[in-house]
N, C-alpha and C positions, 0 to 999 in steps of 0.2 A: 505495500500499501504505500502511495507517495506521501511523502513528509513535506512536499513544497508547498506551503503558504502562497497564499492571491493574496496581494498587499492591495486592501480597499483605500479608497480615494481621500486621503486625508483633508481636514483643515489646512494644515500646511506641506510642504513636498519641497523639497531640493533634489537636484539632480544630481547625477553621478556617473563618469565617464572614464575608463581603466585605459592605461597605457603600460603594454607591455616588454618588453626589450630583452635582449642578451646582455649580459654582462660584458661580452665579447664583443668593443665598440659598437654599443647603442643598437644593436642589428635589431626589428622588429619579430617578434614570435608571432607568427599566425596558428590560427586555430588552437588559440592556448583555451582551455574551459576553467571559468570561473563562475564560482558559485559564491554568493552574497547572503549571510546570515544574520540575525540580530546578536549583537554582542552580546546578551545577558541573556540568546538561547541555543548557540550555535548549529544545532542539531537540527532547527527548523528555518528550512532553505526558502530565501525571499523569492529571488530570482538567480539563473542559470544563464551564463552568457559564452559567446566564444569571441577572441579576434579574429580579425578581418589581413589582409595583406597589408598592413601598417600597423599593425599590433593594438589595434587600439579596439574596444568595443563601442555600440552604442551607448549613447545617452538614457540614461533611464530615471526613471523619480519615483521617488525614496519619502517617505514620509517624515516629516522635521517638527520640532517643537514649533510652537509660537514666536512670530517675527518679532513680538517686544522683546522676550527675555536675552536676547542681543542686542539690542538699539537701545534701550533702559535698563537700568539696574535691577538685578533679579540675582536671587538664591539657586534657581532652578535652572539646571544644566539646559544651555541652549541649543545644543546642535544634539542630535541623534549619534548615536554608535554601530558601526555593523561592522562585522566580522567579514573579510575575503580570501578565502583558499585559490591558487591560482595552479594547476600542474596543466603541462605539455609535454608531448615524448620526447624523451632526450635531455631533459632541464630538471634540476631538485625541486620539489613542488613549494612554495611557498606559502607561505600564510600571515596575513594583516590584520592584529585584532587592534580595535579604534577608530575606523577612518569615520571622521568625524562629516556630517550633513549638516546646512543649515538651509532654514528657508532662504526661499527665493532664487539661490546661488547654486552655481554649479560648479560642484568639488572636482577636480582631476587627479587620480589616485594613481602616479608612476608604481613599476612593477619591475626588478631588474631580478632577471632568474642566471642562474646559473647552468652551464652544462655539466652535464653529469662526470662526464670522463676527465677534467680536469678538479673535482671536487677531492676533497684529500678524504683518506678511509675511517679518518676519527670524524668529519663533516656529519651533524644531524641527518636524517630522512630528510626533513622539513625543514627548513629556514624558518624561522618567526621574527617578524617585525610585530615590536608593539610600542602603538603608539599614544603618548603619555598624553594628562587631559592638557586642554589649551589653558595656555598660562593666566588666563582671564578667568577662570575658572577654578584651577586646583592649586594646590597650594604648596609654594613655590620659597624660598629665600629671596629675601632683596636683595638687589641689586649693593653689589659694594661703593660706595659713593667715591667720586675721584675729582682731583683738581679741575680746576676749566682750564689752567695753565700749567700744564708739569714743568716742573723742577727741570732744567739741564743740567746732567753730569758733567764728566771728562768730556776731552776733544774727542774721545771713540765711540760718543753719542752715534748710533745709524739713524739718520732720516732719508729719506730717498729725492736726488734733485727735484722732483716735480713729483706733482698726484698722480700717479695712473689708474686705470683700470683693469684689474689682473680678468686674466680669462679662468684661472684655479685662484682657490685660494684653502690652504692649508687647515684644516678645522680638529683642535683636537677634541676628541669625545670621551671627555670628564673631566675632573678632576686637575686643576694646574701639579698638585701635587704627587698623581697619579701618574709614573712614567709607563705600568701595564697599559692605559687606553692607548690606542687607537688615533692614529692618524691619518686624515682621509683627504685627497685630493677631491675638493667639490667643485663644480664651476659657479663664478661668482654669481651668474644668473639662477643660479638654481639655490644659489646659497639667502640669497637675497628674498626670493620669493618664498622661501621654507619657513624665512626666520617673520617675513611678515604674517602669514597664515599661522605660526604659533601668537602671533602678540598681538594682534587684530581680528576681528569680525568682518570678511566679507560682504555684512548685509548692511554693514556701515556707508554712510555719503561717500560717496566716488572723491568729493576734496580731501577728507578727510581720510582716507585710503591712500592718496597723494601725499599726502603729510607725512604721514606717518611712513611710510617709505623713502621719503628723502629723510629722513632723518636717522631710519637704519642704514639707509647707503651712506653717508654722511660718518655715521660713529664706523662702521668699518673701511672706508677708506681712510680715514684716520689710522685707523689700527696699522693697515697696510703700509700708507704713506710713512709714520713714524716709527714703522720698526719698532712698535710695542714691545713685544715678548722680545722678540732677539734683541733687545738691549739688556733684559734682563736674562740672556742667555738661555731663551726657551724657543727653538726652532718651529714657531708653530706662529700662523696669524693671527688666530682669532681660538674660542671657544664655542664646546656646545654647552658649559655650565652655566647658571644665569649670574650668580655676585660678578665673574670678572666681565663676560660680557653678554650680550642682550638674550640668546636663545642656547 
């Protein structure tokens, strides 16, 4: 007996599209099978999708909370959370927990799959990605205050000759004191999009989104231009941990 739930038309809904690529050069994966379920009930399938030649699914509509929860102060979670399972022949399956759907906007969930032949024997049978609570909803430590004008030390201080927009940025996935945390080379544009989507809600007014995006870009480029962490003998550009950096 099928356990697929036919989603009813809700008072509010958001849209979702999924892009599936190979870890080997962002090659689109065709005919990947995707199942979507409620995060609170992973065995109840809401939708089953298949990717096209571009590695993309069709855009679907999913139930979401009231728009007012994300546009006005509220203690109610302003987005719906879904689980996404992705499988494709020749690739390690991927399970994503916590994809966020806001009302009246489209969420784009990227999925990167690793070919089985390059997986190490110790690798798990399924790659699991857990998306944490949005920073406006979850409980996170506050940003560490910094002086607006940083003191200049000895002449060995590293500062680039001009402001540059990098193609990639080195992101340390952990606290500064954790040498075991991985460093990732992330496209600058992808990094900015990820930070913006985790710091503000897409339901906000367009000018508000532009303003916040410019602030995030300015902060990030300042870290790059001043080589802030290299001056502290740390070979990264920025952190995912909130207190030293924004996301």
